[in-house]
Every structure is written in structure tokens, then in C-alpha cells.
N, CA, C and O of each residue as an XYZ file, in Angstrom:
568
protein
N       0.642     23.195     -5.347
C       1.348     22.712     -4.082
C       0.441     21.746     -3.271
O      -0.710     22.100     -3.015
N       0.862     20.663     -2.897
C       0.132     19.762     -2.257
C       0.541     19.732     -0.740
O       1.735     19.665     -0.446
N      -0.356     19.776      0.151
C      -0.131     19.755      1.568
C      -0.553     18.277      2.093
O      -1.612     17.722      1.802
N       0.450     17.750      2.905
C       0.094     16.357      3.482
C      -0.555     16.682      4.800
O      -0.005     17.419      5.619
N      -1.742     16.119      4.997
C      -2.414     16.419      6.252
C      -2.113     15.153      7.217
O      -2.112     14.000      6.787
N      -1.878     15.466      8.463
C      -1.623     14.231      9.293
C      -2.885     14.096     10.256
O      -3.393     15.070     10.812
N      -3.283     12.940     10.378
C      -4.405     12.743     11.249
C      -3.908     11.696     12.401
O      -3.363     10.604     12.240
N      -4.235     12.313     13.519
C      -3.842     11.481     14.752
C      -4.822     10.413     14.928
O      -6.015     10.619     14.708
N      -4.359      9.240     15.330
C      -5.146      8.012     15.553
C      -5.831      8.142     16.858
O      -5.261      7.760     17.880
N      -7.033      8.663     16.890
C      -7.740      8.872     18.194
C      -8.626      7.598     18.475
O      -9.821      7.714     18.204
N      -8.285      6.672     18.867
C      -9.064      5.518     19.243
C      -9.749      5.586     20.563
O      -9.170      5.223     21.587
N     -10.950      6.035     20.564
C     -11.636      6.251     21.816
C     -12.070      4.932     22.636
O     -12.386      4.919     23.826
N     -12.026      3.905     21.829
C     -12.626      2.604     22.572
C     -11.763      2.244     23.848
O     -12.355      1.898     24.870
N     -10.476      2.308     23.823
C      -9.781      1.885     25.044
C     -10.122      2.845     26.206
O     -10.306      2.369     27.327
N     -10.214      4.143     25.995
C     -10.641      5.147     27.004
C     -12.080      4.958     27.436
O     -12.356      5.004     28.635
N     -12.841      4.787     26.684
C     -14.346      4.571     26.981
C     -14.500      3.284     27.621
O     -15.259      3.207     28.587
N     -13.848      2.214     27.188
C     -13.892      0.835     27.924
C     -13.355      1.021     29.480
O     -13.932      0.522     30.447
N     -12.193      1.797     29.556
C     -11.661      1.994     30.851
C     -12.601      2.868     31.790
O     -12.723      2.640     32.993
N     -13.164      3.753     31.206
C     -14.215      4.591     32.015
C     -15.469      3.787     32.449
O     -16.013      3.938     33.543
N     -15.868      2.936     31.512
C     -16.960      2.015     31.696
C     -16.661      0.995     32.852
O     -17.501      0.745     33.716
N     -15.423      0.426     32.819
C     -14.950     -0.565     33.785
C     -14.870      0.299     35.244
O     -15.318     -0.177     36.286
N     -14.374      1.345     35.186
C     -14.232      2.122     36.441
C     -15.621      2.407     37.024
O     -15.820      2.228     38.225
N     -16.546      2.827     36.239
C     -17.825      3.080     36.716
C     -18.484      1.844     37.340
O     -19.051      1.913     38.431
N     -18.391      0.624     36.571
C     -19.005     -0.557     37.191
C     -18.329     -0.966     38.342
O     -18.981     -1.371     39.304
N     -16.962     -0.911     38.379
C     -16.299     -1.372     39.635
C     -16.593     -0.479     40.858
O     -16.577     -0.961     41.991
N     -16.844      0.743     40.645
C     -17.257      1.636     41.739
C     -18.612      1.536     42.101
O     -18.921      1.612     43.291
N     -19.522      1.363     41.159
C     -20.904      1.275     41.407
C     -21.352      0.078     42.214
O     -22.218      0.124     43.087
N     -20.653     -1.044     41.823
C     -21.146     -2.311     42.428
C     -20.130     -2.916     43.378
O     -20.108     -4.125     43.608
N     -19.261     -2.022     43.942
C     -18.246     -2.466     44.785
C     -18.928     -2.814     46.215
O     -19.805     -2.070     46.653
N     -18.576     -3.776     46.817
C     -19.130     -4.332     48.123
C     -18.283     -3.687     49.292
O     -18.676     -3.710     50.458
N     -17.154     -3.141     48.915
C     -16.183     -2.602     49.948
C     -16.823     -1.319     50.451
O     -17.419     -0.529     49.718
N     -16.641     -1.166     51.852
C     -16.922      0.049     52.353
C     -15.613      0.668     52.872
O     -14.885      0.122     53.700
N     -15.405      1.779     52.341
C     -14.077      2.491     52.698
C     -14.320      3.147     54.075
O     -15.464      3.315     54.498
N     -13.269      3.498     54.735
C     -13.350      4.187     56.065
C     -14.018      5.523     55.860
O     -14.743      5.941     56.763
N     -13.863      6.178     54.853
C     -14.555      7.549     54.654
C     -16.026      7.422     54.487
O     -16.739      8.384     54.773
N     -16.562      6.254     54.024
C     -17.910      6.042     53.818
C     -18.547      5.881     55.281
O     -19.700      6.246     55.515
N     -17.756      5.339     56.194
C     -18.309      5.036     57.509
C     -18.044      6.156     58.548
O     -18.460      6.063     59.703
N     -17.356      7.186     58.106
C     -17.000      8.140     59.149
C     -18.262      9.014     59.303
O     -19.034      9.257     58.376
N     -18.393      9.457     60.560
C     -19.550     10.338     61.030
C     -19.356     11.685     60.515
O     -18.394     12.344     60.908
N     -20.151     12.134     59.704
C     -20.134     13.565     59.138
C     -20.333     14.537     60.287
O     -21.195     14.343     61.144
N     -19.509     15.603     60.291
C     -19.598     16.436     61.516
C     -19.283     17.957     60.939
O     -18.382     18.246     60.151
N     -20.177     18.786     61.481
C     -19.843     20.200     61.367
C     -19.457     20.840     62.634
O     -19.990     20.545     63.703
N     -18.483     21.758     62.500
C     -18.012     22.434     63.782
C     -17.856     23.880     63.537
O     -17.065     24.251     62.670
N     -18.587     24.787     64.272
C     -18.525     26.274     64.028
C     -18.296     26.957     65.339
O     -18.617     26.389     66.383
N     -17.765     28.128     65.338
C     -17.537     28.953     66.549
C     -18.437     30.066     66.527
O     -18.657     30.685     65.486
N     -19.013     30.375     67.716
C     -19.772     31.659     67.874
C     -18.984     32.466     68.826
O     -17.931     32.025     69.285
N     -19.476     33.710     69.165
C     -18.796     34.562     70.019
C     -18.601     33.946     71.478
O     -17.594     34.177     72.148
N     -19.554     33.218     71.868
C     -19.632     32.640     73.260
C     -19.492     31.151     73.414
O     -19.407     30.582     74.502
N     -19.476     30.560     72.231
C     -19.618     28.990     72.274
C     -19.113     28.296     71.035
O     -19.012     28.950     69.997
N     -18.815     27.126     71.063
C     -18.640     26.291     69.891
C     -19.927     25.414     69.647
O     -20.680     25.130     70.578
N     -20.119     25.051     68.514
C     -21.386     24.247     68.098
C     -20.807     22.983     67.327
O     -20.090     23.180     66.346
N     -21.057     21.866     67.687
C     -20.731     20.738     67.039
C     -22.143     19.956     66.616
O     -23.053     19.766     67.423
N     -22.179     19.551     65.285
C     -23.307     18.840     64.738
C     -22.836     17.641     64.084
O     -22.084     17.733     63.113
N     -23.236     16.463     64.560
C     -22.788     15.104     64.076
C     -23.936     14.290     63.490
O     -24.953     14.102     64.158
N     -23.804     13.820     62.303
C     -24.946     12.925     61.870
C     -24.780     11.407     62.403
O     -23.784     10.709     62.212
N     -25.831     11.068     63.037
C     -25.910      9.765     63.579
C     -27.386      9.111     63.222
O     -28.241      8.882     64.078
N     -27.521      8.877     61.946
C     -28.845      8.388     61.573
C     -29.130      7.037     62.018
O     -28.299      6.137     61.897
N     -30.373      6.850     62.571
C     -30.755      5.512     63.008
C     -30.180      4.935     64.290
O     -30.417      3.799     64.701
N     -29.453      5.773     64.841
C     -28.855      5.418     66.247
C     -29.617      5.978     67.365
O     -29.849      7.186     67.414
N     -30.028      5.137     68.291
C     -30.903      5.536     69.388
C     -30.066      6.243     70.414
O     -28.882      5.959     70.597
N     -30.752      7.228     71.118
C     -30.151      7.994     72.054
C     -29.244      7.212     73.091
O     -28.140      7.599     73.474
N     -29.866      6.086     73.471
C     -29.200      5.194     74.541
C     -27.937      4.523     74.034
O     -27.199      3.971     74.851
N     -27.644      4.530     72.766
C     -26.619      3.883     72.145
C     -25.359      4.923     71.804
O     -24.289      4.556     71.317
N     -25.681      6.213     72.140
C     -24.677      7.228     71.924
C     -24.001      7.631     73.313
O     -24.626      7.808     74.359
N     -22.622      7.747     73.150
C     -21.862      8.194     74.252
C     -21.063      9.308     73.855
O     -20.378      9.180     72.840
N     -21.039     10.491     74.559
C     -20.270     11.604     74.393
C     -19.350     11.821     75.744
O     -19.866     11.897     76.859
N     -18.085     11.901     75.545
C     -17.265     12.118     76.664
C     -16.059     13.057     76.288
O     -15.652     13.164     75.130
N     -15.531     13.713     77.339
C     -14.441     14.676     77.193
C     -13.402     14.262     78.161
O     -13.689     14.054     79.340
N     -12.002     14.116     77.617
C     -10.990     13.773     78.526
C      -9.859     14.620     77.954
O      -9.685     14.667     76.736
N      -9.083     15.293     78.812
C      -7.917     16.123     78.434
C      -8.162     16.908     77.052
O      -7.394     16.803     76.096
N      -9.297     17.694     77.054
C      -9.669     18.379     76.099
C      -9.985     17.698     74.743
O      -9.992     18.365     73.708
N     -10.234     16.427     74.749
C     -10.480     15.696     73.526
C     -11.962     15.187     73.738
O     -12.335     14.512     74.697
N     -12.778     15.641     72.642
C     -14.237     15.279     72.599
C     -14.328     14.015     71.858
O     -13.833     13.944     70.733
N     -14.966     12.934     72.435
C     -15.141     11.755     71.888
C     -16.612     11.492     71.595
O     -17.375     11.548     72.559
N     -17.100     11.222     70.428
C     -18.390     10.746     70.168
C     -18.499      9.400     69.767
O     -17.799      9.046     68.819
N     -19.334      8.483     70.376
C     -19.209      7.116     69.987
C     -20.808      6.751     69.806
O     -21.679      7.222     70.538
N     -21.040      5.915     68.807
C     -22.443      5.409     68.596
C     -22.449      4.009     68.175
O     -21.543      3.598     67.449
N     -23.396      3.240     68.571
C     -23.555      1.868     68.242
C     -24.749      1.639     67.475
O     -25.849      1.904     67.961
N     -24.614      1.128     66.219
C     -25.695      0.774     65.288
C     -26.120     -0.611     65.472
O     -25.348     -1.549     65.274
N     -27.355     -0.762     65.853
C     -27.835     -2.106     65.980
C     -28.174     -2.661     64.618
O     -28.813     -2.047     63.764
N     -27.616     -4.059     64.477
C     -27.820     -4.774     63.125
C     -29.228     -5.032     62.841
O     -29.950     -5.495     63.724
N     -29.696     -4.752     61.612
C     -31.079     -5.224     61.165
C     -30.972     -6.615     60.917
O     -29.965     -7.143     60.447
N     -32.147     -7.284     61.276
C     -32.219     -8.765     61.016
C     -33.021     -8.888     59.629
O     -34.002     -8.191     59.368
N     -32.485     -9.853     58.779
C     -33.155    -10.160     57.666
C     -33.507    -11.639     57.612
O     -32.834    -12.478     58.211
N     -34.580    -11.942     56.878
C     -35.065    -13.376     56.718
C     -34.057    -14.182     55.943
O     -33.300    -13.632     55.143
N     -34.036    -15.546     56.179
C     -33.098    -16.363     55.433
C     -33.426    -16.358     53.985
O     -32.526    -16.511     53.159
N     -34.745    -16.179     53.609
C     -35.182    -16.228     52.201
C     -34.987    -14.940     51.418
O     -35.295    -14.878     50.228
N     -34.463    -13.888     52.101
C     -34.219    -12.491     51.529
C     -32.992    -12.675     50.542
O     -31.968    -13.285     50.851
N     -33.219    -12.081     49.331
C     -32.067    -12.084     48.386
C     -31.606    -10.626     48.486
O     -32.344     -9.676     48.225
N     -30.241    -10.511     48.911
C     -29.702     -9.183     49.197
C     -28.907     -8.796     47.952
O     -28.045     -9.545     47.493
N     -29.231     -7.538     47.378
C     -28.456     -7.152     46.265
C     -27.417     -6.052     46.637
O     -26.488     -5.859     45.853
N     -27.504     -5.371     47.698
C     -26.477     -4.431     48.103
C     -26.698     -4.079     49.548
O     -27.816     -3.927     50.039
N     -25.553     -3.959     50.202
C     -25.431     -3.429     51.544
C     -24.552     -2.283     51.553
O     -23.327     -2.391     51.622
N     -25.226     -1.089     51.478
C     -24.473      0.132     51.429
C     -24.519      0.965     52.808
O     -23.608      1.733     53.117
N     -25.508      0.776     53.504
C     -25.577      1.400     54.894
C     -24.722      0.794     55.908
O     -24.793     -0.401     56.193
N     -23.888      1.642     56.470
C     -22.932      0.970     57.462
C     -23.756      0.575     58.735
O     -24.604      1.286     59.274
N     -23.370     -0.664     59.119
C     -23.857     -1.340     60.346
C     -22.821     -1.610     61.231
O     -22.041     -2.521     60.954
N     -22.681     -0.941     62.291
C     -21.605     -1.208     63.335
C     -21.457      0.039     64.206
O     -22.390      0.815     64.416
N     -20.230      0.181     64.698
C     -19.911      1.369     65.551
C     -19.279      2.646     64.908
O     -18.467      2.576     63.985
N     -19.634      3.615     65.366
C     -19.126      4.970     64.886
C     -18.181      5.590     65.940
O     -18.428      5.330     67.118
N     -17.264      6.279     65.686
C     -16.477      6.898     66.671
C     -15.740      7.998     66.001
O     -15.168      7.848     64.922
N     -15.770      9.087     66.661
C     -15.046     10.395     66.251
C     -14.370     11.003     67.306
O     -14.953     10.998     68.390
N     -13.204     11.559     67.230
C     -12.563     12.239     68.412
C     -11.896     13.510     67.786
O     -11.233     13.479     66.749
N     -12.163     14.713     68.584
C     -11.631     15.865     68.063
C     -11.028     16.647     69.353
O     -11.541     16.581     70.470
N      -9.935     17.353     69.056
C      -9.324     18.188     70.042
C     -10.060     19.441     70.335
O     -10.495     20.062     69.365
N     -10.247     19.863     71.419
C     -10.952     21.196     71.804
C      -9.949     22.213     72.255
O      -8.897     21.827     72.765
N     -10.197     23.448     72.105
C      -9.176     24.510     72.520
C      -9.413     24.586     73.972
O     -10.419     24.103     74.491
N      -8.505     25.179     74.612
C      -8.327     25.420     76.114
C      -9.483     26.304     76.578
O      -9.853     26.166     77.745
N     -10.040     27.116     75.867
C     -11.176     28.081     76.324
C     -12.502     27.418     76.473
O     -13.469     28.098     76.817
N     -12.616     26.178     76.247
C     -13.910     25.483     76.458
C     -14.127     25.174     77.942
O     -13.277     24.759     78.730
N     -15.557     25.480     78.213
C     -15.954     25.054     79.587
C     -16.592     23.808     79.526
O     -17.761     23.665     79.168
N     -15.791     22.846     79.895
C     -16.226     21.381     79.703
C     -17.239     21.000     80.748
O     -17.817     19.922     80.609
N     -17.513     21.757     81.765
C     -18.500     21.408     82.888
C     -19.981     21.733     82.254
O     -20.975     21.155     82.693
N     -20.053     22.591     81.311
C     -21.361     23.160     80.907
C     -21.672     22.784     79.430
O     -22.409     23.478     78.729
N     -21.067     21.642     78.997
C     -21.458     21.031     77.583
C     -22.937     20.657     77.580
O     -23.369     20.022     78.543
N     -23.694     20.973     76.649
C     -25.039     20.484     76.455
C     -25.107     19.658     75.156
O     -24.517     19.990     74.127
N     -25.903     18.513     75.288
C     -26.103     17.674     74.131
C     -27.576     17.428     73.916
O     -28.378     17.235     74.831
N     -27.883     17.451     72.550
C     -29.326     16.979     72.290
C     -29.298     16.440     70.906
O     -28.726     16.982     69.961
N     -30.078     15.132     70.861
C     -30.248     14.476     69.719
C     -31.575     14.801     68.924
O     -32.632     14.680     69.543
N     -31.602     15.154     67.762
C     -32.902     15.552     67.138
C     -32.698     15.111     65.626
O     -31.722     15.450     64.957
N     -33.724     14.323     65.175
C     -33.800     13.799     63.792
C     -32.487     13.149     63.246
O     -32.120     13.336     62.086
N     -31.802     12.383     64.129
C     -30.521     11.782     63.709
C     -29.355     12.670     63.721
O     -28.288     12.253     63.271
N     -29.465     13.925     64.222
C     -28.376     14.781     64.310
C     -27.999     15.096     65.752
O     -28.854     15.642     66.450
N     -26.908     14.832     66.225
C     -26.408     15.120     67.599
C     -25.913     16.613     67.681
O     -24.913     16.949     67.047
N     -26.535     17.418     68.379
C     -26.176     18.824     68.575
C     -25.480     19.074     69.919
O     -26.052     18.941     71.001
N     -24.175     19.454     69.765
C     -23.444     19.831     71.067
C     -23.108     21.287     71.088
O     -22.649     21.913     70.132
N     -23.410     21.806     72.382
C     -23.176     23.325     72.500
C     -21.955     23.324     73.627
O     -22.152     22.838     74.741
N     -20.872     23.817     73.309
C     -19.678     23.955     74.342
C     -19.390     25.284     74.560
O     -18.721     25.890     73.723
N     -19.804     25.845     75.583
C     -19.547     27.338     75.990
C     -18.036     27.543     76.174
O     -17.269     26.635     76.493
N     -17.660     28.872     75.934
C     -16.365     29.308     76.184
C     -16.366     29.785     77.643
O     -17.328     30.286     78.224
N     -15.153     29.557     78.143
C     -14.983     30.317     79.543
C     -14.089     31.481     79.388
O     -13.329     31.567     78.423
N     -14.161     32.392     80.324
C     -13.512     33.599     80.261
C     -11.970     33.200     80.347
O     -11.546     32.271     81.034
N     -11.218     34.016     79.573
C      -9.781     33.584     79.613
C      -8.986     34.061     80.869
O      -9.071     35.222     81.266
N      -8.294     33.222     81.410
C      -7.554     33.565     82.651
C      -6.496     34.638     82.350
O      -5.738     34.559     81.384
N      -6.493     35.662     83.253
C      -5.406     36.604     83.069
C      -4.020     35.976     83.206
O      -3.881     34.914     83.812
N      -2.947     36.653     82.622
C      -1.733     36.158     82.888
C      -1.243     36.472     84.307
O      -1.497     37.528     84.886
N      -0.547     35.504     84.798
C      -0.087     35.621     86.220
C       1.348     36.072     86.190
O       2.221     35.456     85.579
N       1.557     37.182     86.881
C       2.939     37.751     87.005
C       3.612     37.099     88.176
O       3.031     36.949     89.251
N       4.912     36.694     87.941
C       5.675     35.979     89.037
C       6.707     37.029     89.321
O       7.361     37.610     88.455
N       6.793     37.218     90.606
C       7.899     38.110     91.026
C       9.103     37.384     91.270
O       9.084     36.225     91.683
N      10.215     38.059     91.015
C      11.568     37.316     91.076
C      12.106     37.791     92.535
O      12.152     38.971     92.883
N      12.489     36.730     93.300
C      12.902     37.032     94.675
C      14.321     37.133     94.906
O      14.746     37.384     96.034
């Protein structure tokens, strides 16, 4: 008895070619997406405070503005553009040069009058203390 074996045509060339093209287009793309420019940030809660750490590499302390309005924390940074010589041949610009801005909503328990900010090694550290919760106010019906 003879069995017929079937062999699937597995042409890997189109798949490999596509993967190679994707790699090249991603590796040498000059576009900067919004996610590449976004300020990386860590936020965590402790018993008595919130801690926010935001990466702002290369931004001077004088070019950073932190503000709070209506329980929204806004961090802004201005990156000064580097000057290059006319004779320079530039192969890649990957580091973002421009303005950073992030806004996050804060919970009502934050004591916004006692926020502390410190810039160390390109990382902005914010400590936002919690205030004691206000007890519920009972309203008497007249």
C-alpha cells in the first residue's frame, strides 16, 4: 500500500523579507512618536504621602515648572536646543529636543500647600503629603 505524502509549500522568503523591511523601517525612522517624547513617570502611594518621580534628563532646574490647579498636577520642562556646526554630518536625531508637559489628576486628600520638589540627576522627585480626611458634616433638618 502506498501513502501519498503532502508537503505544504512553506516559502519563508516573503515572511523574512517582510520582517527585514519592518526592522529597517523602524530602526532608521526619523519620526518621533508622541510616546517617545512623553516624560516617563512613576507614582506611588505611602501611608502619609504620594511620591511622583519624573524623568527630565538634560533639563535645567530653571527650565522646569511644577504647578497645581484644581487638583491637577502639571509638570513642564523646556529642553534647550543643542547647536551643531554647519559642517557636521548628522546621521540620527533620536533625543527629543523641545518642551515636555505632563498633567495628572490628584486625589482630594492631597495637601497641596505642602508639596516638596527636588531635582536630582535628571529626576524630579515630588512629595505630596496627605491631609487628614474631613469628617462628614451632619445637617439637621429644620
